[in-house]
Backbone as JSON, one array per atom type, in Angstrom:
{
  "sequence": "MRVAALYDVHGNLPALEAVLADIDGRPDVDAVYHLGDLVGYAPWPNEVVALLRQRAIAGIAGNYDSTTASDYKHCGCRYEDPRQEELSHLSYAWTRAHVSAETKRWLAGLPFRLDVRPLGGHVAGPKLVLVHGNPVLNTVYWTEDRPDAFCAQMAEIAGARAGDVVAFGHTHKPWRRAVAGIHFLNTGSVGRPKDGDWRTGYVLLDLGREVAVEFVRVPYDVERAAGAILESDLPDDFAEYLKTGGKPAPVETISSPR",
  "N": [[25.04, -228.49, -79.83], [22.58, -229.66, -82.07], [19.26, -229.19, -82.85], [16.19, -230.39, -84.12], [13.0, -229.1, -84.58], [9.63, -229.89, -84.67], [6.54, -228.79, -85.47], [2.94, -228.79, -85.3], [1.83, -230.94, -87.03], [-0.62, -232.04, -87.75], [-2.0, -234.42, -88.69], [-0.97, -234.92, -91.22], [0.51, -237.11, -92.94], [2.22, -237.51, -95.32], [3.64, -235.06, -95.34], [4.99, -235.14, -92.86], [6.59, -237.41, -93.27], [8.26, -236.46, -95.3], [9.66, -234.42, -93.98], [11.02, -235.87, -91.97], [12.63, -237.45, -93.6], [14.25, -235.47, -94.7], [15.57, -234.6, -92.41], [16.9, -236.95, -91.74], [18.85, -236.91, -93.66], [20.67, -235.2, -92.67], [23.32, -235.51, -90.92], [24.29, -234.13, -88.75], [22.32, -233.48, -86.97], [21.31, -233.68, -83.69], [19.13, -234.19, -82.02], [15.58, -234.68, -82.15], [12.44, -233.17, -81.82], [8.91, -233.29, -81.34], [6.26, -230.93, -81.29], [3.51, -230.76, -80.73], [-0.04, -230.65, -81.64], [-0.6, -232.9, -83.36], [-2.66, -234.15, -84.63], [-5.79, -233.82, -86.49], [-7.54, -232.23, -89.17], [-6.36, -233.6, -91.38], [-6.21, -236.95, -92.82], [-4.68, -238.88, -91.35], [-4.35, -239.42, -88.45], [-3.74, -241.54, -86.63], [-1.63, -242.83, -87.94], [0.35, -240.85, -88.06], [0.96, -240.5, -85.33], [1.83, -243.11, -84.77], [4.16, -243.26, -86.35], [5.83, -241.31, -85.18], [6.11, -242.45, -82.65], [7.36, -244.84, -83.37], [9.78, -243.83, -84.23], [10.73, -242.92, -81.86], [10.49, -240.24, -81.07], [10.44, -237.64, -78.93], [8.1, -235.38, -77.3], [5.55, -232.8, -76.93], [2.15, -231.95, -75.89], [-0.19, -230.46, -78.06], [-2.97, -228.15, -78.35], [-4.9, -229.48, -79.9], [-4.27, -232.11, -79.5], [-4.57, -232.55, -76.71], [-7.27, -231.9, -76.33], [-8.55, -233.73, -78.01], [-7.75, -236.1, -76.78], [-9.06, -235.91, -74.34], [-11.7, -235.75, -75.0], [-12.84, -233.21, -75.17], [-15.14, -230.39, -75.5], [-14.59, -228.76, -77.72], [-11.91, -227.94, -80.05], [-10.22, -225.94, -79.2], [-9.46, -224.02, -81.0], [-8.95, -221.02, -83.02], [-11.11, -218.87, -84.86], [-11.58, -217.17, -87.94], [-13.79, -216.51, -89.37], [-17.3, -217.38, -89.86], [-17.41, -219.66, -91.55], [-14.89, -220.86, -91.26], [-15.13, -221.6, -88.58], [-17.18, -223.5, -88.74], [-15.91, -225.46, -90.36], [-13.81, -226.16, -88.68], [-15.11, -227.39, -86.53], [-16.16, -229.61, -87.87], [-13.81, -230.95, -88.6], [-12.79, -231.55, -86.06], [-14.77, -233.26, -85.02], [-14.55, -235.37, -86.86], [-11.92, -236.22, -86.36], [-12.01, -237.05, -83.66], [-13.71, -239.21, -83.98], [-12.17, -240.98, -85.41], [-9.67, -241.46, -84.29], [-7.73, -243.96, -82.69], [-8.2, -245.93, -79.69], [-5.75, -246.45, -78.51], [-4.13, -244.42, -79.63], [-5.37, -242.18, -78.46], [-4.82, -242.63, -75.73], [-2.04, -242.36, -75.75], [-1.71, -239.71, -76.62], [-2.89, -238.43, -74.45], [-0.97, -238.76, -72.54], [1.08, -237.01, -73.12], [3.39, -234.42, -72.21], [2.98, -230.96, -71.1], [5.05, -229.18, -71.54], [8.51, -228.96, -72.51], [11.87, -228.79, -71.45], [15.07, -228.24, -72.69], [18.39, -228.74, -72.0], [21.25, -228.31, -73.34], [23.91, -228.33, -72.49], [23.91, -229.78, -70.25], [22.99, -228.73, -67.82], [24.47, -228.35, -65.49], [26.39, -226.74, -66.35], [26.8, -223.42, -67.38], [24.75, -222.12, -69.94], [22.74, -222.05, -72.99], [19.22, -222.5, -72.59], [16.58, -224.37, -73.92], [13.26, -223.81, -74.26], [10.38, -225.5, -74.83], [7.2, -225.12, -75.93], [3.68, -225.26, -76.82], [1.55, -223.3, -77.44], [1.85, -220.98, -75.6], [3.82, -220.38, -72.58], [1.82, -220.65, -70.67], [-0.76, -221.39, -71.64], [-1.88, -223.76, -74.08], [-3.51, -222.93, -76.06], [-3.29, -220.29, -76.79], [-2.63, -217.83, -79.22], [0.39, -216.9, -80.3], [1.28, -214.5, -81.99], [3.11, -212.67, -84.56], [2.69, -209.96, -84.24], [2.51, -209.47, -81.58], [3.53, -207.47, -78.81], [6.86, -206.52, -77.63], [6.74, -206.45, -74.87], [4.88, -208.41, -74.2], [6.28, -210.72, -75.0], [8.43, -210.57, -73.18], [7.06, -210.91, -70.79], [6.14, -213.56, -71.1], [8.59, -214.85, -71.17], [9.49, -214.44, -68.57], [7.61, -215.94, -67.13], [8.28, -218.44, -68.12], [10.76, -218.75, -67.04], [12.98, -218.0, -68.46], [16.17, -216.74, -69.49], [18.63, -214.31, -70.63], [20.09, -215.4, -73.62], [18.72, -217.77, -73.71], [16.25, -219.84, -75.43], [12.92, -219.6, -76.43], [10.6, -221.58, -77.81], [7.79, -222.04, -79.94], [4.56, -222.74, -81.46], [1.57, -223.25, -83.12], [0.33, -221.08, -84.51], [1.04, -221.52, -87.11], [2.64, -219.96, -88.69], [5.82, -218.98, -89.44], [8.23, -217.13, -87.51], [10.72, -215.01, -85.96], [12.32, -213.43, -83.12], [14.33, -211.35, -81.01], [14.43, -210.42, -77.66], [15.69, -208.56, -75.11], [17.92, -210.21, -75.15], [16.87, -212.75, -75.18], [15.75, -215.39, -77.16], [12.99, -215.66, -79.25], [10.87, -217.84, -80.9], [8.79, -218.76, -83.44], [7.9, -221.65, -84.97], [6.5, -222.32, -87.27], [4.71, -224.65, -89.4], [4.53, -228.17, -89.87], [2.53, -229.72, -91.17], [0.38, -228.09, -92.02], [0.77, -225.38, -93.26], [0.31, -221.81, -93.03], [1.24, -219.58, -94.28], [1.21, -219.06, -96.96], [3.01, -220.59, -98.35], [3.16, -223.71, -99.6], [4.86, -225.77, -98.97], [6.14, -228.19, -96.63], [7.31, -227.4, -93.31], [9.95, -226.9, -90.93], [12.15, -226.36, -88.08], [15.62, -225.8, -87.53], [17.81, -225.71, -84.84], [20.76, -224.44, -83.55], [22.42, -224.93, -80.67], [24.63, -223.66, -78.66], [27.32, -221.91, -77.28], [26.5, -219.74, -78.65], [23.4, -218.97, -80.32], [21.84, -220.27, -83.17], [19.48, -220.12, -85.82], [17.61, -221.88, -88.24], [15.18, -221.78, -90.65], [13.53, -224.31, -92.3], [12.26, -225.37, -95.36], [10.52, -227.85, -97.11], [9.76, -229.55, -100.06], [6.9, -231.67, -100.59], [4.74, -234.53, -101.14], [2.14, -233.13, -101.83], [-0.11, -233.48, -103.36], [-0.8, -236.11, -102.87], [-1.58, -235.9, -100.2], [-3.71, -234.07, -100.43], [-5.41, -235.52, -102.11], [-6.08, -237.71, -100.49], [-7.56, -236.45, -98.52], [-9.77, -235.62, -100.05], [-10.84, -238.08, -100.67], [-11.72, -238.91, -98.24], [-14.06, -238.39, -95.49], [-13.63, -235.88, -94.62], [-13.89, -232.27, -94.85], [-13.75, -230.99, -98.19], [-12.53, -228.55, -98.52], [-10.18, -228.55, -97.04], [-8.25, -229.76, -98.6], [-7.64, -227.93, -100.68], [-6.67, -225.93, -99.07], [-4.22, -226.98, -98.16], [-2.8, -227.14, -100.59], [-2.46, -224.5, -101.27], [-1.03, -223.37, -99.27], [-2.5, -222.34, -97.14], [-3.69, -220.11, -98.21], [-6.12, -219.95, -99.88], [-7.88, -219.08, -102.91], [-10.24, -216.4, -102.86], [-13.74, -217.03, -102.63], [-15.79, -216.45, -105.37], [-18.62, -214.39, -105.61], [-21.79, -214.23, -107.1], [-24.03, -211.83, -108.05], [-27.53, -211.9, -107.84], [-29.71, -211.32, -110.6], [-31.68, -208.4, -110.83]],
  "CA": [[23.91, -229.39, -80.05], [21.67, -229.23, -83.12], [17.94, -229.72, -82.57], [15.12, -230.17, -85.09], [11.72, -228.91, -83.9], [8.53, -230.15, -85.6], [5.28, -228.34, -84.9], [1.68, -228.73, -86.04], [1.77, -231.92, -88.12], [-2.05, -232.08, -88.08], [-2.45, -235.6, -89.41], [-0.47, -234.93, -92.6], [1.58, -238.1, -92.97], [3.23, -237.25, -96.34], [4.49, -233.94, -94.91], [5.87, -235.62, -91.79], [7.58, -238.31, -93.86], [9.24, -235.64, -96.03], [10.5, -233.73, -92.99], [11.93, -236.84, -91.35], [13.64, -237.82, -94.6], [15.2, -234.37, -94.79], [16.39, -234.64, -91.19], [17.78, -238.12, -91.85], [19.96, -236.55, -94.53], [21.52, -234.23, -91.95], [23.94, -236.29, -89.83], [24.69, -233.29, -87.63], [21.18, -233.25, -86.08], [21.5, -234.5, -82.5], [17.86, -234.54, -81.38], [14.36, -234.24, -82.84], [11.29, -233.08, -80.92], [7.64, -232.83, -81.9], [5.76, -229.95, -80.35], [2.08, -230.68, -80.55], [-1.03, -230.64, -82.72], [-0.26, -234.0, -84.24], [-3.87, -234.65, -85.27], [-6.74, -232.82, -86.96], [-7.54, -231.63, -90.52], [-5.92, -234.54, -92.41], [-6.78, -238.25, -92.46], [-3.74, -239.86, -90.82], [-3.97, -239.17, -87.05], [-3.11, -242.71, -86.0], [-0.37, -243.12, -88.62], [1.32, -239.84, -87.63], [1.38, -240.86, -83.96], [2.6, -244.36, -84.83], [5.49, -242.99, -86.9], [6.61, -240.61, -84.15], [6.44, -243.43, -81.62], [8.35, -245.75, -83.94], [11.07, -243.13, -84.27], [11.05, -242.53, -80.48], [10.63, -238.78, -81.04], [9.75, -237.09, -77.76], [7.45, -234.11, -77.57], [4.55, -232.25, -76.02], [0.78, -231.91, -76.4], [-0.82, -229.24, -78.5], [-4.38, -228.07, -77.96], [-5.69, -230.49, -80.6], [-3.97, -233.4, -78.9], [-5.15, -232.67, -75.38], [-8.73, -231.9, -76.42], [-8.95, -235.02, -78.57], [-7.53, -237.14, -75.76], [-10.0, -235.76, -73.22], [-13.05, -235.58, -75.54], [-13.34, -231.88, -74.8], [-16.25, -229.96, -76.35], [-14.06, -228.2, -78.96], [-10.46, -228.17, -80.18], [-9.44, -224.81, -78.71], [-8.95, -223.3, -82.16], [-9.48, -219.69, -83.26], [-11.76, -218.78, -86.16], [-11.61, -215.84, -88.53], [-15.12, -216.27, -89.93], [-18.22, -218.51, -89.56], [-17.06, -220.85, -92.33], [-13.76, -221.49, -90.57], [-15.64, -222.24, -87.37], [-17.9, -224.7, -89.17], [-14.94, -226.45, -90.81], [-13.04, -226.62, -87.53], [-15.93, -228.35, -85.79], [-16.24, -230.83, -88.66], [-12.52, -231.61, -88.46], [-12.65, -232.08, -84.71], [-15.66, -234.41, -84.9], [-13.96, -236.46, -87.64], [-10.72, -236.7, -85.67], [-12.42, -237.8, -82.47], [-14.34, -240.46, -84.41], [-11.25, -241.85, -86.13], [-8.47, -241.82, -83.53], [-7.87, -245.21, -81.96], [-8.08, -245.82, -78.23], [-4.32, -246.4, -78.2], [-3.67, -243.08, -79.94], [-5.88, -241.26, -77.43], [-4.06, -242.84, -74.49], [-0.7, -241.82, -75.92], [-1.86, -238.25, -76.63], [-3.21, -237.99, -73.09], [0.23, -238.83, -71.72], [2.1, -236.05, -73.53], [3.54, -233.29, -71.28], [2.65, -229.62, -71.59], [6.25, -228.39, -71.83], [9.81, -229.62, -72.4], [13.06, -227.95, -71.38], [16.28, -228.91, -73.16], [19.62, -228.07, -71.54], [22.24, -229.05, -74.12], [25.19, -228.45, -71.79], [23.75, -230.67, -69.1], [22.36, -228.11, -66.67], [25.45, -227.98, -64.47], [27.27, -225.77, -67.0], [26.03, -222.3, -67.91], [24.56, -222.2, -71.38], [21.37, -221.78, -73.38], [18.13, -223.43, -72.32], [15.53, -224.35, -74.93], [11.94, -224.05, -73.7], [9.48, -225.93, -75.9], [5.77, -225.11, -75.6], [2.89, -225.24, -78.06], [1.0, -221.95, -77.64], [2.75, -220.17, -74.8], [4.13, -221.13, -71.36], [0.67, -220.73, -69.77], [-1.85, -222.11, -72.29], [-1.53, -224.22, -75.43], [-4.51, -222.4, -77.0], [-3.04, -218.86, -77.06], [-1.93, -217.59, -80.48], [1.51, -215.98, -80.11], [1.52, -213.99, -83.34], [4.26, -211.77, -84.7], [2.34, -208.6, -83.85], [2.57, -209.31, -80.12], [4.6, -206.53, -78.46], [7.99, -207.03, -76.87], [6.34, -206.61, -73.47], [4.25, -209.72, -74.07], [7.37, -211.7, -75.05], [9.17, -210.5, -71.92], [6.21, -211.52, -69.77], [6.17, -215.0, -71.3], [9.93, -215.31, -70.78], [9.54, -214.47, -67.11], [6.82, -217.09, -66.7], [9.02, -219.65, -68.49], [12.05, -218.78, -66.37], [14.04, -217.85, -69.47], [17.13, -215.65, -69.3], [19.37, -213.94, -71.83], [20.77, -216.53, -74.23], [17.8, -218.9, -73.83], [15.32, -219.86, -76.57], [11.54, -220.04, -76.19], [10.05, -221.99, -79.11], [6.36, -222.3, -79.88], [3.96, -222.85, -82.78], [0.13, -223.03, -83.0], [-0.19, -220.14, -85.51], [1.42, -222.06, -88.41], [3.36, -218.92, -89.44], [7.13, -218.86, -88.79], [8.9, -215.85, -87.31], [11.64, -215.0, -84.81], [12.65, -212.12, -82.56], [15.11, -211.37, -79.77], [14.06, -209.37, -76.71], [16.56, -208.63, -73.92], [18.85, -211.33, -75.29], [16.15, -214.02, -75.22], [15.3, -215.68, -78.53], [11.61, -216.14, -79.36], [10.85, -218.52, -82.19], [7.62, -219.5, -83.9], [8.54, -222.57, -85.9], [5.69, -222.65, -88.43], [3.93, -225.89, -89.37], [4.88, -229.29, -90.74], [1.45, -230.29, -91.94], [-0.69, -227.18, -92.46], [1.28, -224.01, -93.27], [-0.66, -220.74, -93.28], [1.97, -218.4, -94.73], [1.18, -218.99, -98.41], [3.99, -221.52, -98.9], [2.57, -225.03, -99.38], [5.87, -226.75, -98.56], [6.23, -228.48, -95.21], [8.35, -226.6, -92.69], [10.4, -227.15, -89.56], [13.23, -225.46, -87.67], [16.86, -226.32, -86.97], [18.39, -224.82, -83.83], [22.09, -224.74, -83.05], [22.48, -224.46, -79.29], [25.95, -223.72, -78.05], [27.52, -220.61, -76.62], [25.65, -218.85, -79.43], [22.21, -219.62, -80.85], [21.58, -220.05, -84.59], [18.18, -220.64, -86.21], [17.39, -222.06, -89.67], [13.86, -222.23, -91.08], [13.7, -225.25, -93.4], [11.05, -225.73, -96.12], [10.77, -229.08, -97.87], [8.64, -230.0, -100.9], [6.4, -233.01, -100.28], [3.68, -234.98, -102.04], [0.93, -232.46, -101.38], [-1.23, -234.05, -104.09], [-1.21, -237.31, -102.13], [-2.31, -235.45, -99.01], [-4.98, -233.49, -100.85], [-6.25, -236.59, -102.63], [-6.59, -238.51, -99.37], [-8.63, -235.65, -97.9], [-10.94, -235.67, -100.93], [-11.4, -239.43, -100.6], [-12.23, -239.12, -96.89], [-15.26, -237.62, -95.15], [-13.23, -234.54, -94.2], [-14.29, -231.25, -95.83], [-12.87, -230.82, -99.34], [-11.8, -227.29, -98.35], [-8.86, -228.78, -96.45], [-7.31, -230.11, -99.67], [-7.22, -226.68, -101.3], [-5.89, -225.22, -98.06], [-2.85, -227.51, -98.2], [-2.15, -226.84, -101.88], [-2.2, -223.06, -101.38], [-0.34, -222.88, -98.08], [-3.4, -221.57, -96.3], [-4.12, -218.89, -98.89], [-6.98, -220.28, -101.02], [-8.48, -217.94, -103.58], [-11.56, -216.1, -102.31], [-14.87, -217.54, -103.41], [-16.49, -215.37, -106.06], [-20.07, -214.38, -105.44], [-22.49, -213.68, -108.25], [-25.25, -211.19, -107.61], [-28.73, -212.29, -108.59], [-30.28, -210.21, -111.38], [-32.86, -207.75, -110.24]],
  "C": [[22.99, -228.82, -81.12], [20.35, -229.96, -82.94], [17.01, -229.41, -83.73], [13.81, -230.13, -84.33], [10.59, -228.99, -84.92], [7.22, -229.78, -84.93], [4.12, -228.58, -85.86], [1.69, -229.64, -87.27], [0.33, -232.07, -88.64], [-2.42, -233.21, -89.05], [-1.95, -235.73, -90.82], [0.75, -235.83, -92.68], [2.6, -237.83, -94.07], [4.17, -236.1, -95.96], [5.47, -234.37, -93.84], [6.95, -236.53, -92.36], [8.66, -237.52, -94.6], [10.19, -234.92, -95.07], [11.49, -234.7, -92.36], [12.99, -237.31, -92.33], [14.69, -236.73, -94.74], [16.14, -234.36, -93.58], [17.37, -235.81, -91.23], [18.99, -237.85, -92.74], [20.9, -235.54, -93.92], [22.16, -234.93, -90.76], [24.33, -235.46, -88.62], [23.53, -232.97, -86.69], [21.28, -234.22, -84.9], [20.2, -234.97, -81.87], [16.71, -233.97, -82.19], [13.23, -234.24, -81.82], [10.05, -232.69, -81.72], [6.95, -231.97, -80.84], [4.26, -229.71, -80.47], [1.26, -230.43, -81.79], [-0.64, -231.66, -83.79], [-1.45, -234.44, -85.07], [-4.75, -233.49, -85.72], [-6.48, -232.41, -88.4], [-7.08, -232.54, -91.65], [-6.16, -235.96, -91.91], [-5.83, -239.3, -91.9], [-3.4, -239.62, -89.34], [-3.23, -240.34, -86.41], [-1.75, -243.02, -86.62], [0.72, -242.13, -88.23], [1.86, -240.19, -86.23], [2.23, -242.12, -83.99], [4.02, -244.12, -85.35], [6.38, -242.28, -85.88], [7.01, -241.57, -83.03], [7.48, -244.41, -82.12], [9.74, -245.13, -83.95], [11.53, -242.67, -82.89], [11.32, -241.03, -80.38], [9.79, -238.23, -79.89], [9.09, -235.76, -78.11], [6.38, -233.76, -76.56], [3.17, -232.29, -76.68], [0.44, -230.52, -76.89], [-2.28, -229.24, -78.07], [-5.2, -229.16, -78.63], [-5.47, -231.87, -80.0], [-4.66, -233.57, -77.56], [-6.67, -232.67, -75.42], [-9.25, -233.2, -77.01], [-8.83, -236.12, -77.53], [-8.58, -237.1, -74.66], [-11.45, -235.65, -73.68], [-13.66, -234.26, -75.12], [-14.36, -231.42, -75.84], [-15.81, -229.29, -77.64], [-12.55, -228.3, -78.93], [-9.6, -227.03, -79.63], [-8.83, -223.99, -79.82], [-9.6, -221.92, -82.28], [-10.03, -219.62, -84.69], [-11.77, -217.34, -86.64], [-12.97, -215.5, -89.13], [-15.99, -217.49, -89.64], [-17.88, -219.78, -90.33], [-15.89, -221.58, -91.69], [-14.22, -222.22, -89.32], [-16.37, -223.54, -87.71], [-16.93, -225.81, -89.56], [-14.15, -227.02, -89.63], [-13.83, -227.64, -86.72], [-16.06, -229.67, -86.55], [-14.94, -231.64, -88.55], [-12.39, -232.28, -87.1], [-13.53, -233.31, -84.5], [-15.09, -235.61, -85.65], [-12.78, -237.08, -86.9], [-11.09, -237.54, -84.45], [-13.03, -239.15, -82.84], [-13.34, -241.46, -84.98], [-9.95, -242.17, -85.38], [-8.74, -243.11, -82.76], [-7.76, -244.96, -80.46], [-6.62, -245.73, -77.82], [-3.73, -245.03, -78.49], [-4.12, -242.08, -78.89], [-5.11, -241.4, -76.13], [-2.68, -242.21, -74.59], [-0.74, -240.29, -75.93], [-2.1, -237.72, -75.23], [-1.97, -237.97, -72.19], [1.32, -237.83, -72.08], [2.19, -234.9, -72.52], [3.19, -231.97, -71.93], [3.88, -228.9, -72.12], [7.49, -229.28, -71.72], [10.9, -228.56, -72.31], [14.27, -228.78, -71.79], [17.48, -228.09, -72.72], [20.8, -228.79, -72.19], [23.6, -229.21, -73.43], [25.06, -229.18, -70.47], [23.12, -230.05, -67.86], [23.33, -227.68, -65.59], [26.48, -227.0, -65.03], [26.4, -224.66, -67.57], [25.93, -222.4, -69.43], [23.1, -222.03, -71.71], [20.42, -222.9, -72.97], [17.1, -223.26, -73.43], [14.22, -224.73, -74.26], [10.99, -224.33, -74.85], [8.05, -225.98, -75.38], [5.0, -225.1, -76.92], [2.35, -223.85, -78.36], [1.83, -220.9, -76.93], [2.99, -220.9, -73.48], [2.97, -221.29, -70.38], [-0.44, -221.61, -70.35], [-1.41, -222.58, -73.68], [-2.54, -223.75, -76.47], [-4.26, -220.95, -77.4], [-2.22, -218.73, -78.34], [-0.88, -216.49, -80.28], [1.95, -215.51, -81.49], [2.63, -212.95, -83.35], [3.96, -210.35, -84.27], [2.26, -208.42, -82.33], [3.72, -208.38, -79.76], [5.73, -207.2, -77.68], [7.63, -207.28, -75.41], [5.68, -207.96, -73.23], [5.31, -210.81, -74.07], [8.14, -211.73, -73.73], [8.37, -211.14, -70.78], [6.22, -213.04, -69.88], [7.53, -215.59, -70.89], [10.05, -215.41, -69.27], [8.78, -215.67, -66.57], [7.58, -218.4, -66.97], [10.34, -219.79, -67.75], [13.22, -218.66, -67.32], [14.89, -216.62, -69.16], [17.85, -215.36, -70.61], [20.19, -215.14, -72.32], [19.88, -217.74, -74.41], [16.92, -218.74, -75.06], [13.96, -220.34, -76.09], [10.93, -220.32, -77.55], [8.6, -222.4, -78.95], [5.83, -222.39, -81.3], [2.53, -222.37, -82.75], [-0.44, -222.09, -84.06], [0.09, -220.6, -86.94], [2.13, -221.02, -89.3], [4.7, -218.67, -88.75], [7.6, -217.42, -88.65], [9.83, -215.97, -86.11], [11.92, -213.57, -84.38], [13.51, -212.33, -81.33], [14.69, -210.17, -78.93], [14.91, -209.57, -75.47], [17.46, -209.86, -73.95], [18.2, -212.7, -75.3], [15.58, -214.21, -76.62], [13.89, -216.27, -78.49], [11.41, -216.64, -80.79], [9.53, -219.23, -82.42], [8.07, -220.35, -85.08], [7.72, -222.87, -87.15], [5.02, -224.01, -88.28], [4.47, -226.93, -90.34], [3.74, -229.59, -91.71], [0.37, -229.37, -92.45], [-0.2, -225.74, -92.43], [0.18, -223.0, -93.61], [0.0, -219.47, -93.83], [2.03, -218.28, -96.25], [2.19, -219.88, -99.11], [3.51, -222.93, -98.57], [3.57, -226.04, -98.83], [5.83, -226.96, -97.04], [7.41, -227.72, -94.6], [8.69, -227.06, -91.29], [11.59, -226.25, -89.28], [14.42, -226.27, -87.16], [17.45, -225.28, -86.03], [19.77, -225.31, -83.45], [22.24, -224.09, -81.68], [23.86, -224.71, -78.72], [26.13, -222.45, -77.25], [26.73, -219.53, -77.34], [24.48, -219.66, -79.99], [22.05, -219.26, -82.33], [20.28, -220.76, -84.96], [18.11, -220.74, -87.73], [15.97, -222.55, -89.9], [14.03, -223.09, -92.33], [12.34, -225.5, -94.05], [11.39, -226.87, -97.06], [9.56, -229.38, -98.75], [8.19, -231.4, -100.47], [5.25, -233.33, -101.23], [2.34, -234.41, -101.58], [-0.3, -233.0, -102.13], [-1.73, -235.33, -103.43], [-2.04, -236.93, -100.91], [-3.68, -234.9, -99.39], [-5.94, -234.57, -101.35], [-6.86, -237.44, -101.53], [-7.7, -237.76, -98.63], [-9.9, -235.75, -98.73], [-11.61, -237.03, -100.9], [-12.01, -239.74, -99.24], [-13.53, -238.34, -96.71], [-14.9, -236.23, -94.6], [-13.69, -233.52, -95.25], [-13.26, -231.09, -96.95], [-12.03, -229.54, -99.24], [-10.37, -227.52, -97.86], [-7.82, -229.15, -97.51], [-6.77, -228.86, -100.34], [-6.35, -225.87, -100.34], [-4.43, -225.68, -98.07], [-2.13, -227.06, -99.47], [-1.81, -225.37, -102.03], [-1.47, -222.5, -100.16], [-1.21, -221.99, -97.22], [-3.92, -220.29, -96.91], [-5.0, -219.23, -100.09], [-7.6, -219.02, -101.62], [-9.87, -217.67, -102.99], [-12.66, -216.62, -103.24], [-15.6, -216.37, -104.04], [-17.99, -215.51, -105.83], [-20.71, -213.69, -106.63], [-23.83, -213.1, -107.79], [-26.42, -211.65, -108.48], [-29.25, -211.09, -109.38], [-31.52, -209.66, -110.73], [-33.96, -207.64, -111.26]]
}
């Protein structure tokens, strides 16, 4: 079984369209799943949800989805500096103001976790555990510097065994590791990469007696996405963020003459 996993679209319709077109060109893909954070930071929250529903793509809720659906006080995001915190609050307020009632109802109905058993469950084989942050909370950042002990703890909570795959996102930076025969996979981001590569990204998983992983990057119309942000009431910073893959040039400061 070949599975495509799409994480962290974040309202970026052109990126999602490019990913789905790439998947459509791969006739060997058996199933597609979205894994949360469908909204926020870009101006197409309702259109992204509508497209996934039109394509009948199943998936789970990310922190941005569940907080938007419940009108929680913040999005559950992490900030590296005061400016990031300010921008995050602006994005969250914009998203809550612009999602439709139908979109909110649909987001509220998304499950926390999905398990995929490609061999049917009655035959021994790999299990794919799909979560957003980790098996306990969708707000926890499972970064590559987490020790093997943390991965093993998460695997135990998820009920994963050797040969299984635990896939997650939330950090927008792809990486993979195997610990005690269990595969841990951060799939990166469709709509808001943070690894310095502006291209949209998703993951292909081959689940059989052996597990194979392919990180896929696809060029998309990033200028269309950036332009729509600039035309909206969202912060202009988000446009530059997309075009630089989350690595915008630092702002130069000029000292006042004494």
